[in-house]
FIDRENMI-894887 format. One record per residue (C-alpha): residue number from 1; x, y, z. Coordinates in nm, 4 decimals, padded with zeros to 6 digits, always signed. Layout:
BEGIN
<NUM <X Y Z>>
...
This chain:
BEGIN
<1 <+00.6669 -20.5542 -20.6678>>
<2 <+00.9729 -20.7825 -20.6478>>
<3 <+01.2168 -20.6424 -20.9094>>
<4 <+01.5704 -20.7604 -20.9487>>
<5 <+01.8139 -20.4639 -20.9816>>
<6 <+01.9265 -20.5883 -21.3255>>
<7 <+01.5733 -20.6123 -21.4514>>
<8 <+01.4519 -20.2457 -21.4388>>
<9 <+01.4457 -20.0017 -21.7214>>
<10 <+01.3557 -19.6440 -21.6230>>
<11 <+01.2192 -19.4106 -21.8748>>
<12 <+01.2319 -19.0330 -21.8094>>
<13 <+00.9575 -18.9042 -22.0336>>
<14 <+00.6357 -18.7137 -22.0862>>
<15 <+00.2994 -18.8380 -21.9618>>
<16 <+00.2280 -19.1772 -22.1348>>
<17 <-00.1254 -19.0663 -22.2091>>
<18 <+00.0192 -18.8017 -22.4403>>
<19 <+00.2160 -19.0545 -22.6425>>
<20 <+00.0979 -19.1936 -22.9785>>
<21 <+00.1745 -19.5725 -22.9741>>
<22 <+00.1501 -19.5805 -23.3538>>
<23 <+00.4653 -19.3748 -23.3944>>
<24 <+00.6196 -19.3429 -23.0514>>
<25 <+00.9802 -19.4662 -23.0202>>
<26 <+00.9802 -19.4769 -22.6358>>
<27 <+00.6842 -19.7210 -22.6341>>
<28 <+00.8489 -19.9218 -22.9130>>
<29 <+01.1752 -19.9600 -22.7109>>
<30 <+00.9903 -20.0413 -22.3879>>
<31 <+00.7690 -20.2988 -22.5531>>
<32 <+01.0799 -20.4773 -22.6926>>
<33 <+01.2690 -20.4916 -22.3631>>
<34 <+00.9520 -20.6189 -22.1794>>
<35 <+00.9917 -20.9353 -22.3953>>
<36 <+01.3140 -21.0007 -22.1922>>
<37 <+01.1151 -20.9820 -21.8682>>
<38 <+01.2390 -20.6326 -21.7795>>
<39 <+01.0156 -20.4098 -21.5706>>
<40 <+00.9546 -20.0527 -21.6927>>
<41 <+00.9634 -19.7714 -21.4393>>
<42 <+00.8348 -19.4472 -21.5841>>
<43 <+00.8745 -19.0956 -21.4394>>
<44 <+00.8327 -18.7317 -21.5385>>
<45 <+01.1450 -18.5074 -21.5324>>
<46 <+00.9967 -18.2777 -21.2832>>
<47 <+00.9710 -18.5743 -21.0391>>
<48 <+01.3489 -18.6334 -21.0340>>
<49 <+01.5368 -18.5341 -20.7211>>
<50 <+01.8426 -18.5688 -20.5093>>
<51 <+01.7345 -18.6617 -20.1512>>
<52 <+01.9864 -18.7711 -19.8820>>
<53 <+02.2558 -18.7898 -20.1589>>
<54 <+02.0436 -19.0396 -20.3452>>
<55 <+01.9016 -18.9758 -20.7016>>
<56 <+01.5368 -19.0744 -20.6746>>
<57 <+01.2261 -19.0444 -20.8967>>
<58 <+00.8535 -19.0512 -20.8145>>
<59 <+00.6822 -19.2483 -21.0842>>
<60 <+00.5207 -19.5836 -21.1586>>
<61 <+00.5874 -19.9260 -21.2925>>
<62 <+00.4045 -19.9607 -21.6180>>
<63 <+00.3169 -20.2368 -21.8729>>
<64 <+00.2868 -20.1545 -22.2441>>
<65 <+00.0689 -20.3620 -22.4784>>
<66 <+00.0073 -20.2800 -22.8432>>
<67 <-00.2950 -20.5140 -22.8604>>
<68 <-00.5049 -20.3072 -22.6130>>
<69 <-00.6955 -20.0002 -22.7091>>
<70 <-00.5367 -19.8364 -22.3984>>
<71 <-00.1853 -19.9254 -22.4740>>
<72 <-00.0440 -19.8985 -22.1234>>
<73 <-00.1345 -20.0033 -21.7688>>
<74 <+00.0028 -19.8480 -21.4584>>
<75 <+00.0943 -20.1288 -21.2182>>
<76 <+00.2292 -19.9621 -20.9131>>
<77 <+00.3180 -19.6090 -20.8076>>
<78 <+00.6501 -19.5740 -20.6283>>
<79 <+00.9498 -19.3677 -20.5345>>
<80 <+01.2554 -19.5400 -20.6728>>
<81 <+01.6265 -19.5066 -20.6101>>
<82 <+01.7416 -19.5011 -20.9689>>
<83 <+02.0642 -19.6867 -20.8901>>
<84 <+01.8380 -19.9890 -20.8751>>
<85 <+01.7873 -19.9760 -21.2498>>
<86 <+02.0114 -20.1302 -21.5141>>
<87 <+01.9224 -19.8737 -21.7767>>
<88 <+01.7684 -19.5194 -21.7804>>
<89 <+01.6366 -19.3829 -22.1119>>
<90 <+01.6124 -19.0037 -22.1303>>
<91 <+01.3120 -18.9701 -22.3569>>
<92 <+01.1292 -18.6466 -22.2810>>
<93 <+01.0647 -18.4064 -22.5619>>
<94 <+01.2929 -18.1142 -22.5973>>
<95 <+01.2991 -17.8051 -22.5861>>
<96 <+01.6457 -17.8220 -22.4527>>
<97 <+01.5617 -17.5791 -22.1689>>
<98 <+01.6777 -17.5333 -21.8041>>
<99 <+01.4668 -17.8135 -21.6777>>
<100 <+01.6272 -18.0418 -21.9360>>
<101 <+01.9779 -17.9267 -21.8333>>
<102 <+01.8985 -17.9667 -21.4683>>
<103 <+01.7932 -18.3337 -21.5089>>
<104 <+02.1274 -18.4017 -21.6854>>
<105 <+02.3097 -18.2592 -21.3899>>
<106 <+02.1147 -18.4749 -21.1483>>
<107 <+02.1634 -18.7873 -21.3622>>
<108 <+02.5386 -18.7174 -21.3925>>
<109 <+02.5629 -18.8275 -21.0276>>
<110 <+02.4746 -19.1831 -21.1101>>
<111 <+02.5978 -19.2285 -21.4633>>
<112 <+02.8868 -19.4489 -21.3419>>
<113 <+02.6411 -19.6817 -21.1675>>
<114 <+02.3641 -19.7022 -21.4297>>
<115 <+02.3853 -19.7049 -21.8109>>
<116 <+02.1975 -19.3863 -21.9220>>
<117 <+02.0924 -19.3380 -22.2819>>
<118 <+02.2047 -19.0899 -22.3961>>
<119 <+02.4898 -19.0002 -22.1597>>
<120 <+02.3610 -18.6915 -21.9727>>
<121 <+02.6880 -18.5089 -21.9880>>
<122 <+02.6981 -18.5712 -22.3650>>
<123 <+02.3542 -18.4447 -22.4430>>
<124 <+02.4219 -18.1287 -22.2296>>
<125 <+02.7364 -18.0644 -22.4273>>
<126 <+02.5998 -18.1387 -22.7766>>
<127 <+02.3516 -17.8662 -22.8762>>
<128 <+02.1472 -18.0351 -23.1485>>
<129 <+02.1920 -17.7565 -23.3967>>
<130 <+02.5125 -17.5805 -23.2844>>
<131 <+02.7060 -17.9149 -23.2861>>
<132 <+02.6425 -17.9323 -23.6577>>
<133 <+02.8731 -17.6289 -23.7138>>
<134 <+03.1653 -17.8759 -23.7320>>
<135 <+02.9950 -18.0335 -24.0396>>
<136 <+02.9182 -17.7209 -24.2371>>
<137 <+03.1098 -17.8442 -24.5401>>
<138 <+02.8199 -18.1023 -24.5700>>
<139 <+02.5386 -17.8519 -24.5158>>
<140 <+02.3627 -17.5848 -24.7087>>
<141 <+02.5070 -17.2296 -24.6407>>
<142 <+02.4274 -17.1812 -24.2708>>
<143 <+02.5050 -16.9165 -23.9994>>
<144 <+02.4377 -16.9018 -23.6298>>
<145 <+02.3885 -16.5564 -23.5091>>
<146 <+02.1618 -16.2804 -23.3526>>
<147 <+02.3233 -16.0008 -23.5584>>
<148 <+02.0687 -15.8238 -23.7744>>
<149 <+02.3372 -15.6874 -24.0147>>
<150 <+02.4641 -16.0521 -24.0746>>
<151 <+02.1144 -16.1846 -24.1255>>
<152 <+02.0236 -15.9039 -24.3692>>
<153 <+02.3464 -15.9832 -24.5644>>
<154 <+02.2695 -16.3570 -24.5634>>
<155 <+01.9136 -16.3016 -24.7055>>
<156 <+02.0481 -16.0651 -24.9681>>
<157 <+02.2967 -16.3280 -25.0875>>
<158 <+02.0728 -16.6362 -25.0753>>
<159 <+01.7242 -16.4851 -25.1603>>
<160 <+01.5257 -16.7526 -24.9714>>
<161 <+01.6347 -16.8670 -24.6293>>
<162 <+01.5035 -17.0615 -24.3332>>
<163 <+01.5303 -16.9290 -23.9742>>
<164 <+01.5142 -17.1785 -23.6818>>
<165 <+01.5423 -17.1593 -23.3136>>
<166 <+01.8575 -17.3304 -23.1906>>
<167 <+01.6914 -17.5096 -22.9009>>
<168 <+01.3474 -17.5963 -23.0317>>
<169 <+01.2091 -17.9180 -23.1803>>
<170 <+00.9508 -18.0828 -23.4132>>
<171 <+00.9567 -17.8060 -23.6734>>
<172 <+00.8263 -17.5496 -23.4286>>
<173 <+00.8902 -17.1801 -23.5046>>
<174 <+01.0549 -17.2375 -23.8448>>
<175 <+01.0117 -16.9567 -24.0959>>
<176 <+01.0781 -16.9300 -24.4645>>
<177 <+01.1942 -16.5726 -24.5456>>
<178 <+01.2070 -16.4319 -24.9017>>
<179 <+01.3057 -16.0817 -24.7844>>
<180 <+01.4522 -15.9094 -24.4797>>
<181 <+01.1723 -15.8501 -24.2383>>
<182 <+01.3305 -15.6571 -23.9525>>
<183 <+01.0268 -15.6602 -23.7274>>
<184 <+00.9728 -16.0379 -23.7538>>
<185 <+01.3391 -16.1170 -23.7113>>
<186 <+01.3783 -15.8839 -23.4125>>
<187 <+01.0850 -16.0449 -23.2477>>
<188 <+01.2206 -16.3966 -23.3295>>
<189 <+01.5613 -16.3107 -23.1792>>
<190 <+01.3989 -16.1603 -22.8624>>
<191 <+01.2188 -16.4907 -22.8127>>
<192 <+01.5041 -16.7332 -22.9115>>
<193 <+01.8355 -16.5397 -22.8658>>
<194 <+02.0903 -16.6831 -23.1182>>
<195 <+01.9189 -16.8421 -23.4153>>
<196 <+02.0061 -17.0596 -23.7168>>
<197 <+01.9771 -16.9106 -24.0631>>
<198 <+02.0092 -17.1530 -24.3590>>
<199 <+01.9777 -17.1327 -24.7359>>
<200 <+01.6434 -17.2745 -24.8351>>
<201 <+01.6633 -17.6050 -25.0294>>
<202 <+01.3527 -17.6289 -25.2568>>
<203 <+01.3849 -18.0080 -25.2838>>
<204 <+01.2410 -18.0357 -24.9289>>
<205 <+00.9187 -18.0763 -25.1270>>
<206 <+01.0431 -18.4197 -25.2190>>
<207 <+01.1168 -18.5049 -24.8595>>
<208 <+01.4040 -18.5245 -24.6166>>
<209 <+01.5861 -18.8379 -24.4976>>
<210 <+01.6126 -18.9361 -24.1287>>
<211 <+01.9077 -19.1535 -24.0644>>
<212 <+01.9214 -19.3721 -23.7445>>
<213 <+02.2461 -19.4224 -23.5616>>
<214 <+02.2900 -19.6785 -23.2846>>
<215 <+02.6171 -19.7282 -23.0966>>
<216 <+02.8253 -19.5721 -23.3802>>
<217 <+02.6583 -19.7637 -23.6586>>
<218 <+02.4211 -19.6382 -23.9357>>
<219 <+02.1355 -19.8772 -23.9063>>
<220 <+01.8513 -19.7391 -24.1295>>
<221 <+01.6702 -19.4435 -24.2773>>
<222 <+01.3293 -19.3240 -24.3740>>
<223 <+01.2056 -19.0354 -24.5868>>
<224 <+00.9444 -18.7850 -24.4708>>
<225 <+00.7586 -18.5861 -24.7305>>
<226 <+00.5854 -18.2576 -24.6237>>
<227 <+00.2154 -18.2243 -24.6781>>
<228 <+00.1132 -18.0056 -24.9711>>
<229 <+00.2031 -17.6469 -24.9193>>
<230 <+00.4320 -17.7104 -24.6273>>
<231 <+00.8084 -17.6981 -24.5881>>
<232 <+00.8069 -17.9053 -24.2682>>
<233 <+00.9085 -18.2716 -24.2862>>
<234 <+00.8110 -18.3518 -23.9289>>
<235 <+00.5430 -18.6238 -23.9046>>
<236 <+00.3928 -18.4231 -23.6222>>
<237 <+00.3321 -18.1546 -23.8829>>
<238 <+00.1570 -18.3812 -24.1292>>
<239 <+00.4504 -18.5193 -24.3291>>
<240 <+00.4227 -18.8764 -24.4647>>
<241 <+00.7005 -19.1339 -24.4156>>
<242 <+00.8463 -19.3582 -24.6848>>
<243 <+01.1020 -19.6420 -24.7018>>
<244 <+01.4172 -19.5242 -24.8868>>
<245 <+01.7812 -19.6035 -24.9383>>
<246 <+02.0754 -19.3656 -24.8702>>
<247 <+02.3009 -19.2477 -25.1517>>
<248 <+02.6780 -19.2982 -25.1350>>
<249 <+02.7273 -18.9349 -25.0251>>
<250 <+02.4676 -18.9642 -24.7472>>
<251 <+02.6211 -19.2981 -24.6254>>
<252 <+02.9678 -19.1465 -24.6132>>
<253 <+02.8578 -18.8370 -24.4154>>
<254 <+02.6346 -19.0528 -24.1868>>
<255 <+02.9249 -19.2924 -24.1021>>
<256 <+03.1548 -18.9986 -24.0257>>
<257 <+02.9077 -18.8458 -23.7853>>
<258 <+02.8187 -19.1824 -23.6319>>
<259 <+03.1881 -19.2401 -23.5561>>
<260 <+03.2175 -18.8931 -23.3980>>
<261 <+02.9060 -18.9358 -23.1869>>
<262 <+03.0294 -19.2655 -23.0491>>
<263 <+03.3472 -19.0865 -22.9352>>
<264 <+03.1152 -18.8317 -22.7593>>
<265 <+02.9389 -19.1177 -22.5750>>
<266 <+02.6203 -19.0717 -22.7758>>
<267 <+02.4590 -19.4076 -22.8207>>
<268 <+02.1343 -19.3330 -23.0030>>
<269 <+02.0952 -19.0430 -23.2587>>
<270 <+01.9140 -18.9312 -23.5612>>
<271 <+02.0514 -18.7014 -23.8408>>
<272 <+01.8564 -18.5438 -24.1292>>
<273 <+01.9340 -18.4855 -24.4901>>
<274 <+01.7707 -18.2696 -24.7573>>
<275 <+01.8896 -18.3157 -25.1158>>
<276 <+02.2002 -18.4984 -24.9935>>
<277 <+02.2974 -18.2094 -24.7612>>
<278 <+02.2958 -18.2378 -24.3776>>
<279 <+02.0294 -18.0004 -24.2598>>
<280 <+02.2011 -17.9271 -23.9261>>
<281 <+01.9793 -18.1242 -23.6862>>
<282 <+02.1894 -18.3736 -23.4852>>
<283 <+01.9141 -18.5360 -23.2736>>
<284 <+02.0599 -18.6682 -22.9491>>
<285 <+01.8085 -18.5686 -22.6793>>
<286 <+01.5139 -18.7939 -22.7706>>
<287 <+01.5491 -18.9401 -23.1241>>
<288 <+01.2374 -19.0715 -23.2878>>
<289 <+01.1291 -19.2809 -23.5892>>
<290 <+01.2088 -19.6354 -23.5013>>
<291 <+00.8426 -19.7556 -23.4920>>
<292 <+00.7791 -19.5863 -23.8269>>
<293 <+01.0860 -19.7539 -23.9710>>
<294 <+00.9679 -20.0946 -23.8546>>
<295 <+00.6161 -20.0391 -24.0048>>
<296 <+00.7768 -19.9478 -24.3403>>
<297 <+01.0680 -20.1936 -24.3596>>
<298 <+00.9844 -20.4759 -24.1199>>
<299 <+01.3317 -20.4175 -23.9528>>
<300 <+01.3141 -20.3938 -23.5829>>
<301 <+01.5820 -20.1509 -23.4635>>
<302 <+01.4534 -20.1717 -23.1090>>
<303 <+01.6017 -20.5263 -23.1030>>
<304 <+01.9362 -20.3842 -23.2350>>
<305 <+01.9167 -20.1066 -22.9707>>
<306 <+01.8944 -20.3550 -22.6863>>
<307 <+02.1393 -20.6106 -22.8416>>
<308 <+02.4009 -20.3271 -22.8669>>
<309 <+02.3335 -20.2438 -22.4960>>
<310 <+02.3814 -20.6074 -22.4080>>
<311 <+02.0466 -20.6172 -22.2226>>
């Protein structure tokens, strides 16, 4: 395949066959840049290496097409020196585990030669939940701890709380507690170490708001309403998306965080609100929702994404 250096976008992601083209942001971004005659090189994080001082990946060139039932076609398998790319998108699902961290260290070696979204140093330094501690004035009452006495005190004060793993994703392992359950919490801490405890906001039943940030700008938002009987607003957990507007308070907070994230070299992020309060998830590892936003509003944020990158 004859590919000009400036015309390759590499995507570090999960197996394309596991993606849902109806909602997937990686496919949406790739489909958009293909219109500008870029070639898409796709590889799994486990196939990233440093060999002879070069950062290489074993993967394949791929073509996406929404019109076909099978939405992608593998064109050619190849081992590629990633400095041949103009952009690399880090798009694998969290959890933010040691494999994720290792790939950021490897990609650090070439971040001055290739534009990597998001910057690997930055996503390693910004824990999606712990980073939100600097914005606690905008959040429900929240603590980060593994201290049972502190958790017991927190439940006693707030009656209903949510406990979350700090490094998980997609609403996995989230519990609503109405009383102190020492056995459950001990087991949870053994599995996850430090955890996030947050006062429960009952208005989650009306939905949360996911705000999209591109290059320091607030560019759009959707609401996600949990299915009946659920407290989880993740679409992977059955929540339904709706088109919405942000309130003045939400806009003010979003602009502040967008400005901070740009200073941290984060290009693309998603933040979430419940009842006008930041819920403490600053999504920088693999933000989602752009395809859903397009389907609801007709606004193509993938175009904005690539324009801002000057592709």
